[in-house]
N, C-alpha and C positions, 0 to 999 in steps of 0.2 A: 604270670607265665612268661617264659623267655621267648624272644623273637629270634628266629634262626636266620643267619646270613646265608643266602644261596650263593653257590659258586658255579652253578651250571644252569642250563635252560630249565625253567619251571615245568615245561611239558614233560621232561624226563624226571626231574626231582620230585614232582608232586603227583605222579601217576597213581599212587596208592592212597592219596589223601582225599577224603570226601570233599571238603571245602577248605579253601585257603585264600588268604589275602597276601599278595606280593606288593610291597612298596618299592618301586623303582626310584632311586634317589641318587643325588650327587653329593659327595662329602663337603663341597664348598657351598652348597645351597642353603641359604638362610631359611627358606620355607620348609626345607626338609628337616631342619633342626626343630622348627615349631611342630611339625607333624610327628617327629620322633617322641616329643613330650607326651602326646596322647596315644601313640601306638601301643605302648605297654599297658596302659589302662584298658584299652579296648581288647587287647589280647587276653587280659585277665577276665574281663566281663563276658567275653564270648568263648571262653575256654570250653571245650567239648562240642562247640558248634562250628568253629573255624580256627585254623592254625594260621599264625602270622609269620611272614618271612620278609626279609629285606634283600634287595639286589643292588649292588653298587653299579650304577649305569655308566660310570666313567671307566672303571676297570674292566667291565664286561659290556663294553659298548656294542659289540656285535649282537649280543642277546637283546639289549634294549632296542636296538635298531630293528630287529626282527619283529618286535611287538609295537613298532612305530611310536615309541616313547619319545616325545619331543620336549616336554616340560616336566619339571620336577617339583614336588614328588608326584608320581602317578601311581595310583592304587589300582590294582587289577584283581578281580575275583576269579578263582580257578575252581573247577569241579573235576576231580580226578585227572589233573594235569591239563585240562582243556580251558583256555581263557574264555570268559563270558563277555558279552558285549557291554558297552557303557562303562569304561573305567572312570575313576574319580581323579580329576586332574587338579592339583594344587589345593587340596582341602585346607581351609584356614582355621577351622574349629573342630573340636571333638564332636560336637553335635552334628555337624555336616557329615563327618566320616561315619558316625554311628548310624545316621539315617540311611546313608548309602548302603552300609553293610546289612542293616536290617532288611532293606528291600531285596538285596541279593539273596539272603538266606530265605526269605519268604518265597522268592521265585524258585529256589532250589527245592523247597518242600512241595510246591505244585508239580514240578517235574517228577519227583519221586512217587507221587500218588497216581500218576497217569499209567 
């Protein structure tokens, strides 16, 4: 599944999307390149459960600042355009990112049942 590059605030762009992951990155960031290697695999594995997006925090600095992104990459989980607490900062392995996403999706399911 393709990962879409965001060019606007996720609150606006993701309003109609049930669950989304936005990776805030910097083009020069080595850790972001490592993260990018497993983002596509996770996007495929979680297709139908969460959509994946990337946001260039250098070119869209004001947006990244609004979300208090200080380190790259920072993964944020959104439900219908609303950012959820506890972003994942600088994931170093696919397993770490997968566990984080599974916990977010499990939490989303509990909210839907209430």
